[in-house]
N, C-alpha and C positions, 0 to 999 in steps of 0.2 A: 704233233701235239700243238705246235704253234698255230696251225690252221684251226684246230678245235678251239683254242683260246680266242682266236680272232672271231670265230663264229659266235661264241657267247658274248665276247666284247661288243661285236657289232649289234647284237640284239639289245644289249643293255644300252649301248651308245645311241642306237636309233630311238629307243624309248626315251632316253634322257634328252636327246635332241628335241623330240616332239614336246616333251614336258617343258624343256627350257624355252622353246618357242612360245608356249603358252605363258611362261613366266616373263619372257621378254615383252610379250604383248601386254600383259597386265602391269608390268613394271612402270612404263610411262603413264598408264591409266591411273594406277594407285598413287604415284608420286604427284599427280595433278589433282586428283580428287581430294587427297588428304594434304593437310599442311605438313611442312617439314617436321614440326613437333609431333603431329599425329603419326607420321610415318616412322619416326623414331620410337614412338610408344608401341606401335604395332610390332616392331622388331623386338622390343623389350618383352612383350607378352609371348611372342614366339620363342624367345630365348628361355623364358621361364618354363614354358611347356616342354621344351627340349630337355631341360634339366629334370623335371618331374616325370616325364615319360621314361627317361633313362632309369630313374628309380623304379618305376612300375614294371619295367622289363626284367629287373633283377639279373641282368646279364645273360638271361637264358637264350636270347636270340643267337648268341655265339655258340652256346652249347648245342642248340638245334643242328646247326651245320656240322659241328664236329662229331656229335654222337650219332647222327643219322647214318653216316658212313658205316659205323660199326653195326648198327641195326640192319642196314640193307645188305651188308656182306655176311651176316650171320655170325659175327664175332661178338655179339652182345647177348645177354640172357633174356632180352625182351623182344617181343614180336613187333612188327611195324604198326599194327592196329593199336597196340598198347602205347607205342611211341607217339602216334598222332593224338590219341585221346588224352594222354598225359600232358602234351604240349598245349592242347586247346583248353582243357579245364584248368590246368595249372596257371597259365598266363591270364586266363579270365579272372580267376579268383584273386591273384596278386594285383592285377590291374584295378579291380573293383575296390580292394582295400586301400590302395594308394589314392584313388580318385576321391573317395569319401574323406580320407585324412586331409588331402590338400584343400578340398572344398571348405573344411573347417579352419585349417591353419591359415589359409589366405585371408580369412576375415578377421583373424586375430593379430595379424601383422600391423604394427603401428603405421598409421597413414603417412607419417613423415618419411618412413623408409621407402615408400613407393614414389614419393616426390610428385604425385599426381592423384587427384581425387577420383579419377575414373578407374584406377587400377583395381580396386577391390571388386567392383562390379564385373569387370572384364575377366578377372581371375576366377570368379565364381561361375560365370557363364562358360568359360572354356574348360572347366574341370572335367566335363564329360568327354572332352577330346582325349584325355589321358587314357580312359578305359578303351575308347575306340582305337587309339593308335597302338596301345600295348597288344590288344588282340590282333590287330592288323599285322603287326610286326611278327608275331608268331607264325601267322599264315604265310606271309611272303618269304620268310626264311625257310619254311618247308618247301616252297617253290625253288628257292636257291639251292637247297640241299639236293633236290631232285634234278638239278641242272635244267630246269624248265625256264630258261631265260626268255624265250619268246612269250610265254604266258605272262611272266613277270612284267615284261615290257608293255604288253597290251593292257594289263591291269593298271599300271602306272599312268599310261596315256589316257585311258578312258576316265579314270578317276580325276585326273588333273583337269581335263577339258570340261567334264561335267561340273566339277567344282567351280571352275572359272566362270562358266556360263551362269551358274546359280548365284555366284557372288556379284557379278556385273548386274544381273537382273535385279537382285535385292538392293544394291546400292543406287541404282537408277530409279527404281519404281516403288520400293518399300521403305528402306531405312538407309539413309546416306550417312553412314558412320561406322565405327569399329564394331558396334553391337550387331549391325546388319551383316557385316563381313564375317564375323565368327558364327553367327546363327546359320547362315547359308553353308558354311564349312562343316558344321556339325551334322546337318541333314544329309549332305552328299556323302561324307565319309562314313556315316552310319550305314547308309544303303550299300555302299561299296563293300564294306566288310561282310554284310549279310550275303551278298551275291558271291563273293570270293569263297566264303565258307561252304556254300552249297556246291560250288564247282569243285573245289579242291578236295572236299571230304566225302564226296558222294560214293566213292569206292572203298571207304574205310569205315570200320565200326568204331565210332567215337563215343559210344555210350559211356556214361560215368562209371559203369562197372569195369570198363577197360582201363580206368585210371590206375597207374602203378606207383604206389608210394616209393618203392626203391628207385624207380627211374626218376621220379620227381626229385628225390634227394640227390641223385647223380647230376641232374640238370642244375640244381641249386648249388651243389658243391663246385661244379665247374663255373657256374654263372656268377656267384656272389663276388668273387674277386674281379670278374669281368664287369660287375656293376661298378666297382671302384674305378675300373678302367673307363667305363662309359661316362660316369659322372666327371671324372677328371678330364676326359676329352671334351665334354660339354663346357666345363669351366674354362678349359684352355681356349675354346672357341667363342665364349660369350663374356668372359670376365671383362675384356676390354670395353664392351658396350656399356655394361653397368658403370664401370669406372669413368668412362667419358661422360655419361649422363650426370653423375654426381659431381665430377671435377670441373667440367667445362660446359655442360648444358645440353639441352635437347637439340638445338640447331646443329651443333657439332656432331652429335650422335646421328642425326639424319643424314648428314653428308657422308660420314664414315660408313653407315649401314648401307647406303645406296651403292657406294663403290665396292664394299665388301661383297654385297649380294651379287653384283654384276660379275665379280671375279669368281664367285662360287658357281654361277651359271656356266661360265666357260669351263671351269674344272669339271662340272657334272657332265658336260657334253664330251669333252676331249679326253679326260683321263680317269674319271671316277669309275668308269666301267671296268677298268682293270681289276680293282679291288673286289667289285661285285662278282666278277667271273672267276677270278683265280683261286679264291679260298676254297670253295667246294671242289674245285678241280684238283688242287694239290692234296687235300684231305683224302679224296678218293684214290689218287695215285699212290699216296703213302700206304693206304690200306691194301692196295692190290699189287703194286709194283715195287715198293720198298724205297730205301733211302737213296740209292744211286740215281735212279731215274727221276725221283722227286727233286733232288738237288740240281740235276742238269736242267730240268724244266724251270726251276726257280731262277737260275742264273741267266738263262735265255730271256725269261720274262722281265727280269730286272733291267737287262740291257735295252730291251725294246720299250720298256716304260720310260727310261731316260731318253731314248731316241724321240719319243713323243712329248715328254714333259718339258724338257729344256727349251725347245722352240716355242712351246706354248707360253712360257714365261716371257721370252723375248718378244714374241708377237703381240701379246696383250699389253706389254709395256709400250710398244710402239704405237698402238692405235687406241689404247685404253681411254684416254681423255676424250677423244672424239666420240667413241662408242658410248661412254657414259652420258655425255651431253645429248647425243642422239636419242638415247633411251629415256633418260630421266629429266631432261630439260637443262637449260643453262644454269638454273639456280643450284644445281648439284655439282657444278664444275670444281668447286673447292675440294671435293672428295677425291679427285683424280690423283692427288699426290700420293695416296696410299696404295694404288693399284699394283705397281711393280713388287713392292714388299709383300703385300698380301698374297699375290699370285705365286710368288716363289715359296712362301710358307705353305700354301695349300698343296703345291706339287710335292714338296718334301714330305709333308704329312701323308699324302696319298701313297707314297712309296713304302711306307712302313709295313703295309700288309704283306709285302714281299720280303723285305729285309728282316722282319721279325717272324717269319713263318715257322722257324724252329720252336719258338716259344709256344705258338698255337698248337702245332702238331704234338708236342710233348706235354701239352696241358699245363704249362707253367704259368698259370693264370695270375699267381701272386706277382711274378716278375713283370707280366704284361701290365698289371695295374700299377705297380710301383714306378715304372719308368714314366708313365703318362701322368701320374699324380705328382711326381717330382717336377715334371715339365710344367704342369699347371701352376704349381707354387712359384716356379721361376717366372712364368708369364705374369703372374700378379705382381711380383716384386719389380719386374721390368716396367710394367705399366705404371706403377706408383712412382717410379723414378723418371720415366720418359714423358708421360702425358703432361705433367705440369710444365715441362720445358719446351716440348715440341708439339703439343696438341695431338691431333689425330695421326700425324706422321709418326709420332713416338709410339703410339699404339700399334701401328703397322710394323715398325721395326721390331717391336717386342714379339709380334707374331712370328716373324722370320727367325729371330734369334732363338725363340723357343722351339721352333721346328728343327733347327740345326742341332740344338741340344738333345732333342728326342732321337734324332738319327744317330748321334754319337753314342748315346746310352744303349740304343737297340743293338748297335754293332758290338759294343762291349759285352752285353748280356748274352749274345749268341755265339761268342767266340769259341765256346766249348761244346756247342751243339751242332746243328745243321748249319754250319757257318758259310755265309756267302761272301766271297772276296769282292770288295768294292772295285768295280771296273773303271779305274781312274783313266785309263787310256781312252775308253769310249766316252767318258764324261768330257775329257778334253776335246775330243773330236766334235762331239755334238755341241759343246759350248762354243767352240770356234765358229762352226757353221751357223749357229743361232745368232751369235754376235754380228757376223757379217750380214745375215738376213735383216737384223734390226737396223743396221746402218743403211741398208738399201731402202727399207720401207719408210724410214723417217725422211728420206730425201725425195719421196714421191710428192710432186707439187699439186696435190689434190686437196679439196676441202674435206670437211668432216661429215658430209651428207652420206646417205646410205650407199650411193654409187661409188663415191670416193673411198669409203671404208671397204666396200666389196672388192674394188680393184686392188687396194693395198693388201688385202688378205690373199688374193690370188697371186700377186707378185711375191709375197712372203713365202707362201707354200711352194711355189715354183722354184724360187731361189734356194730355199733350204733343201729341196729335193735334189737339185743339181749339185749343190755343194756336198751333200751327203754322198752322192754317187761318186764324186771326185775323190773324197777323202776316206770313205768307208764303203767301198763298192759291195763288199760281202753282205753287210747289214742291210744296205738298201735293196739289193737283189733278193735277199731272203724275205724281207718285208713285202716287196713287190710280188714275188711269187705266191706268198701266202694270201695276199689280197686278191690276186688274180684267181686263185683256186676258190676263194670264198665267193667271189662275184660270179664265178662260172656255175655255182650250184643253184 
């Protein structure tokens, strides 16, 4: 089963790698085309879109993955065509309603709240992206539920590169500003959703007559608490940016956003694929093989997630400042102070999809929502306390402390369900190996250019692999054999 997980992980990771390459290419381009203030503003718009799109999805994207397994296994009262039709038309209707509402509300928000005269126009322009992304999310979660990770990755990559090409062309030859940036994004994402719909739904009858009100209610009942989860997670991830903008200004936000975005690129390539791959796998396993095998799979997955995640924190901490300057230019160096804290918080958050699997399997969506909502409130309070004293570093520390609180709450909530014992011995081993790797990498007497950074990465990976083989031969050999099997296919 580890081999199957690695196969889907590698598909997601390869797609994320190519997407991140495009992001890394565009990162220095956009940070140079836009001023620091404009770059911060772009992140503010993106954060608002994340929040409103979260509302538009109504949490149903989580229900799609969970309930698809029941429909496919014959354990549900609805057929697959009904399932697909209900997902498509239901999410389209909800997305359209939220789009229209936001287009109106964004124009009624007092201008002083935006702290920038351009925000109203940008919010109106980008409202159409809400409908597009809600619809797209329903479709790509159908791909995830079908375990079609390869198609998922191809779609991501093609959409990303087409979008980047259109944006660069627009910025250079049509409109050099945020309006041009978002106009090109709208065109490309609209076309991508149309093509994905044709490809994915060609073998299913998705006529409106196949729409099932009882199924839609089931999706909503599962999804609405997950909407609270989604919104709380968005608040958890973006509250710091709004508070930095209000409390210490746009330049500080630009520095923070650049460093945070770089950390997210690393997370997306290295470890986010675990969450994308594992949820539909353990749902399918639960439906077909039961609790014992599911728990064994989750325990193994948690151990190997930590094996990958802990050295990522140490490695990015070692080369993060040089990497940020290489990508974004010297003017963003001040943001490097937040990288270790943010990276650690992102890795911890990513592991919650495994640690909290019991809540998802047993459809305890109220508890899923509650733990993240509580964490979001804690994050806001920590930011209020720490940003005035420590600036962007305070916001980064708040991110890490909030992630730790989320992990503790998740462990407490699952203690009576499909409880996963925390592998403290493995954490100690991986932490020791990662710490030694960090000390080795920072001693490498090379500059911050692309060659120097590349050599440091190679040295870091090699030293961690050797140390892991010495102190945890079983885990290292299991991972090596699984990788060898995957590469041999």
